[in-house]
Every structure is written in structure tokens, then in C-alpha cells.
N, C-alpha and C positions, 0 to 999 in steps of 0.2 A: 445423829444427824443424817447422816449418806441412807441410810436403810429408808429414816421414815420420808426425804424428797424421791428417792426412788421412790416408792411403794405408791404414793401417790399419785403419780403421773399412770403408772402400770395399771392402776383399779380402775382410776380415770378411762384410759385407753379402753380397758378391759370393756366400761360401759357402751363407749362409743362402739364399739366394735357389735354388740352386741343391739343397741340399736339401728344401725345401721342394717342387720342384719332384718332386723322386724320392719325398718321402713322399705324393705324389697321386697318379703314373705307380705303385707296390705298391701302388698299391687294384687296380689292373688286371688287376695281372701273373698272381695264379692263374686267371683265366681268357682270357687271351691268351698265357698263358707253353707252356703244356701242347699245344695247337695250333701252334702254333710250332713246338714242340722234333719235333713226330709228322712235320710235313704236308710242313716242307721237306724234311730227309733223301728223305719219301718219294717227293716229287715229283723231286726230283734222281737218286737210284736209281734209281726206275722209272718216270718217266714225262718224259724228257727226251731221248726220241731212240733208245736202247735195245731197243725192237723186242723186248723180251722175247717167246718164248716165252707164252701165254697161263695157263696154270697156274701159271707163276712172277710174272707180273704180280700176278695173283690173288689168289698167297698170301702173298707179300710185301705188297700192301697190306693184304690181312688182320690183317697183323701188326701192320701200324702204325697199324691204327685198335685193334686190341686194349690196343696201349701205349697211346692215345691214350686209354680209357677204364682200365685198368685200371691205370696211373701213380698217378692223383689218387685213385681208388677205394682201393688199399691203402695210400697214405699218408694217404688221412681215416680208415681202419682205424688203422693203425700209431699215428698220432699224435696222432688227435682222441679222444674219452671212452675208447675202446675202451682203446686203451693197449695195440695185441698185437703181439707185437714179431717175428714171423713176417710178418706184412701191411706193416712197417715196413721191412725187408730188403729186402724184393721193390717195393717202394715206391722206398725211396733207391736202389736199384739200377738199377732201370729212372731214376730221375731222370739219374744218372751218365751211364749208357750211352748214354740221348739227347742229353743236354747234349754230349758227344762228335762223336757223331755230326750233331747239327744243326754243331758247329762247323767239322766239316771236312769238309761236303757244300756250305758255304756257300764256305770256301776256296778247297775244289780243284776246284768247279763254278764259283767267277767267275776262279781264276787258272791250273789245269791243263790245259782245255780249250783256251782261247785261246793258249796256249802248246802241246797238243800239234797243232792249227790252222799255227800260222806254222812248227811245224817237219816239216809235210805229212802227220803221222802220220795214218794211216788217214783211213778218211769219213769218216761225223758218228755212223750208228751207231759205227763203232769206238771212236772218241775217250769218246762216251758209256760205251760200256761201261769203258771202263780208267778212268774218271774213278765208275764204280760201282766196278770192283776195289781204287781206288786209296784210296778213302774208307773199308771195310768193313776194309780192308786195314790202316789206318793207326789207326782207331777197335779196332780187335781190339788188337793191339799195345800203344797207348797206353792202354788197358783193362786189360790182364794187367800190364806195366808200373805202374800208376797203383794197383795191386789190393795190388802188392806193396808200394810205396813208405806205403802207407796202412797197413799191417800191421806194416811193420817196428821195432825201438825205435827216435825220431829219432836221428838225430845229435847228436853233442853240437859247437856253435857255441861258439866262446871268442873274446872278444875287451876289449879294453884301453877303456876308460870314460876319458877325464881326467874331473875336476869341479877348476874352482878353488878352491871354497871348502874342498872337504878336506882335512883337519887329515890331517900326516903320520905321526901315529898309526895312521888308517885307509887310508894307501895298501895296496893288494893285497889288499883287503877282497875275499874269494869272493861273490860273490850268486848263485844258480842260479833261474833263470830256470822252468817247466813252466807253460801252460796251457793252455784249450780242450782236457780231455782227451776231454772229452763219454764219458762210461762209457754206455755204449746196448744197442737191441738187438741187438747184436753183442756177446756176451760176451769183455771181454777182459781177465777176470782174470788171465793168465798176464803175460800184454803187460804190465800195470801195474806186475805185480812188478820184472821186468826195468828197466820205468823209475826205478824207483824204486833198484833195483840202480847201473843207472845214475851218479844222482844222489846216491847214498851213495856211486861212488868220486871224484866232485869234490871233494870232503874242505870244503866252503862252510860259510862261515860264518854265510849267513843264504839260507836258503831260499823261493823267493815261488812261491803261483800265487795268478794272476791271472782264476782265475775261469771258469762253464761246464764244473766239473766232471765234468755229466752230464747225459743227455736223461733225465728219467725223475727219482721219488722217490728220496731217502736208503734209504730202507726197501728199494725196489722195487731201486737200485743198490749195495749198502753191501757185495755181495763182490764188485765189482770195485776200489771206490774203499777198503779194508780195507789193501791195500800200500800207503798215502799213511802208514799207520800206523809205516812202517817205517824211515821216511825220517829222515836224524840231518841238524844242523847245528850248529856250534860257539854261534852264538847263538842264532838264532828261524827257527821256522818258522813264516812269515805267509803270508793267504789274504785274499780279497777276493771278494763275490761276483759274477758275468757273468748275463746276461740270460739265459739260461737258467736258471740257479736258478730264476728268477721264473715260470719258465714252470711249475715244480715243486716248491713247498713251498721257499719258500727258508731260511728257519726251519731247515727241519729239514735243510740243508745245512749250518747255520752250526752246528746245533749237535753235526752228523756231524764236520765238522772238529775242532772242540774240543777231542771226544773223544778221536779219532784223534791229540791232540796240536798242533794247528795256534792258533794265534792267531787270530781272526778283526781280520781289522782294517777296523769297519764304523766310520770316519768318527772316528777316535782315531789313537793313534802308539805307537810306542816309540821309550826310545833303546839306540843300539848304542854301546857302548862300546869303546876299543881303544886300546892306549897315548897315554892322555894328553887321546886327541880322543873327538868324540860325532858320532854322524851320526842324524839322526831319520829313521826307517822310518815313513809315516804309508802310509794305508787310505783310500777310500772307496765304499758301496756303488756298483751302476753305474748308469747315467744312466737306467735304465729303474724302477731300483727305487720310483720314488717313485709312478707310473702306477700300479702292479701292486695299490694298496691294501694292502699289510702296513705297522700299524701302526710306526713308528720308522723305516723302511726309506727312505732318501735319499740321494742324491752330495752330502754337504756336506764341504767341504773348510777353511774356518772352523774347523766343529768338528772335522775329522780334525785339524787341527794347532793347538789352542787350549793354551794352556798351554805353547809350543814355543818355545822362543828365537829370535828372527828371526835371530840370527847365524849359525846352526849350518845343515848343507848339509841338502836333507833330498831322498830318496829316497821321491818318492812311485807306490805300485800303485794304478791307475785298471784297470779291463776294458777301457774302450773306448777309443783313442785320440782319439778326437776332444775326450776331456777333457783333451787339452794345452792348448787354449786358454782355461780356467780354471788351472790351473798355470800357463801359461806370466805369469800377469796376477799370481802368486799370488809371483812368484820361485822357483819350485821347481826344487829342479837337477836333477829326475833320473827320469821317469815311467816306469814300468816298465805296459805296456799286452798285450791280446794281441788275440780278437777276431774277425781280418781272414784268418786261418787261409794270408794271403801267397796268398790267390785261389781254393783250395786245387785246384781243376780250372780251365787255363788255359782262356781266357780272360777268367773269371769276377771274374781284379783290376781289370778296369776298371771293370767295375758298383762291386765294392767301395770302389775311388775317389773318385767321386761321393761317398759317403757320412763317407770316412773321411780325415784329412789323409795317412795313410801307408797302407802297406800292408802293410810288412818294412822291419826294420832301424832303421838309430840316426838319426837326425834333428834337428835343431837347431828351436827356434821360441822367436820373443820375446828378447830380452838375454844371454837364461842359459841355457834351457831346453833341456833334451835328454830326447830320447822313445824310447823302445828299444821298438819295436813285434816279437813275436814272432809267428812262420809259423807256433805250438800247435803242442803235444806230439801229440797226436790227428786224426779229423777230427769234421767231424761228417754224418749224413746218409750221403750216397753213400762207402761207401768204396772211394775213389778219390784218389791225390792226384798232380794232372800239371803237372809243371811250378812245382811248389809244395811241393818239399819238409817235409815236420816237423823239428821243431826240442829241442833242450833246449840252453838256454842257461846259458852260465857268461861272466859278467860282473865282470874283475876292475875296480875302482877304485884309481883313480889321484890321488894328490895331484901339486900342481906344485912342495911343499915337499919330497921323498919324497928319500930320500940316491942319490946316485948313484956310490959307491964300491962295488966288486966285494966 
């Protein structure tokens, strides 16, 4: 017992140290990242022995320099005070493209060139040019495929989730999770309607949205969010705020979701009853809510559970997976989260993992807490998803007391 109690605080302390270092590093990323994203591909593709004709080298270098200057400028105009959607689209697309170019310039520059040398393929110049064309080809294919993946209606991912405290009357309860729709500069009203049609086809008892509805205010993105008003469930539609709501007038989104028929679970709960058994469905504001300065907004788990029978199983909605530490301490049965996008563009999930305990899927925490982390229904910023497909999740809750008869 002593070893267990000593190990858990040590592990938690290590995670806090890692997160503190990440937050410190994040201060410098806006300055360092654009330079790396554009300078590294420029060097690998143009200046490592290719000996391109001078006009090609100068033109290519100029294009990379233009990207280095233009991407931050477009993103500042698009996501700053001006909120210009066209600028945001340009800046976000350049960000996604530069990330893919950077990733594959590093990988193929490090791995392919030595492999070609070992295989005796060409001379130094020939191998350098092969690397350039390989990087450009891979990037073009991944960006085209990633764009199609980002804009498609997500596939439905279905899984059974066993909850030991769930009563037999609730066995088979169908919970649909959507999250991180991120309605934004690219108008996705038709996509939104098709997502809602897919959700309705799943005949859910409970439909959950775990935040990050949009980038922009409720007034600005109302048309894209409006189809959420068509979603149906036999028991309830519930919603909690994500961190992006707090960038764009969170209370407006809470009010709009309420208007559309969704019940905002702002540090409160409701009861889902079926077959004589009861499930507590609770929700908390995002962990960034308190720092937003909005009165009454904060993540308050004790408030969400106030008045609930402690013997009943609890399903908790919390936008960020890292809230699971608090959930596990309270013995929550199942937490549903989003936020990570599964990394969205590989290999960004390695960076996400520094800040979050999981990136996607079902995981176990503490004595009995399960966490399901969705890869998200939409996309943030760059309109690409590479090796991180979006999803609409159907979770079928299972009780150990269910009948096994046909």
C-alpha cells in the first residue's frame, strides 16, 4: 500500500513538471515555429547539394521567404482582432502545408538520402534531387488526402463500454459523442447538416457535445451551428464548453445551445433513468474557464455532483482529457472528452501527449474511471487531417448484470 500511495503522487508530480516545461516552451513557439517550419524545408529541398539552376533556387527561396512572412501575417489578421475569414483560411492552410513539408523534409532528409547512398543510387546531386522530389510528392499526396479527410462526414466509431456499477436496466444505453466541430472561416453549414443526419441515424438515448463548437462568436457562426437544433435523442442532448468558447464569448454559445435544444451542463448534472436504474450525467466547464474572467465560469466537479447519490454510476462530460485526474479522484465511472483531435496532422500527437494523458480512444485511470477521448468531429485551423481521422462516436454502455439470454 505504501508503494502505491508513494508512486501515484510521484507520477502526478512528474506530469506537472512536464506540463510546466511545456507551458514555458509555448511562450517561445510563436517566434521559433514559423522560422523552423519554413527554413528547414527550404534548406533541405533547395540548398543541400541539388545544384538547381539559379532561377529555380532563387524562385524557390523567395517562395519560402514569402511563406515565412505571409503565414503569421495572415493568421494574425484572421484570428486576431480583425477576424478576417479569408485571411484565416490562407494562414491556416499555409500552417498545415508548412507542417507537412517540415515533417517530411526532416524524415526523408535524414532517412532517404543515407538509404540511397547505401544502395548506390546516383551521385550526391542525384540523391539530393530524389529527396526533394520525394518530399514534394509525399507532401502533395498527404495534403490532398488530408483535405478530403477533414471535409468528409466523419465515420462512426462504435464500441461497447463496460461500467461495473451500471444497473441492468441501463444496459445497452446508446451514447453518441460529437466534439470539436470548430465551425469557422470555411463555411461548413452543409457538412454540419450531414453530421447531424448521421447522428440521428444512430438512434441515441443521449447525445453529447464536449465543446469547441466553433472559432468565432455564436452570432457569427450561427448558420453553421443551426443544424445542431435538428439532433434528436430519446433522453437528452447535453453540452459542455471547450477552451475555444472562451476565446469568443462563451456565454453566447451557452445561450445558443440552450436555444437549439441542448442542455448546457455547467457544473451540474441530470439523471438518465431507464428500466428502474439511474445514471448520473454530469458536466463541467472547461479548465480554462476560470482564467477567462467570465463570472461564474469555472470547472467545478463538486458542484456538478452536488445532490447526486454517490452510489449511482456517473458519466462526466469534460472537454479536456487531463481533467481525468480530478474525475478519478472522485471515482467517476466514465469521462467523455475531446480537445486533442487525435493530433490532427501526424506527428503532432507527440506534442499533444506532452499536455494530455491520452490522445484518442478508451483508457483506464485510477481505481475505476474510464476515459474516452474522441479524435473530434471537425478540425481546427488547417483544413487537413493526416493519419488522425475524425469521428462520430457511438458508445454502448454495458452492465455486468445484463441478461445473457437470446
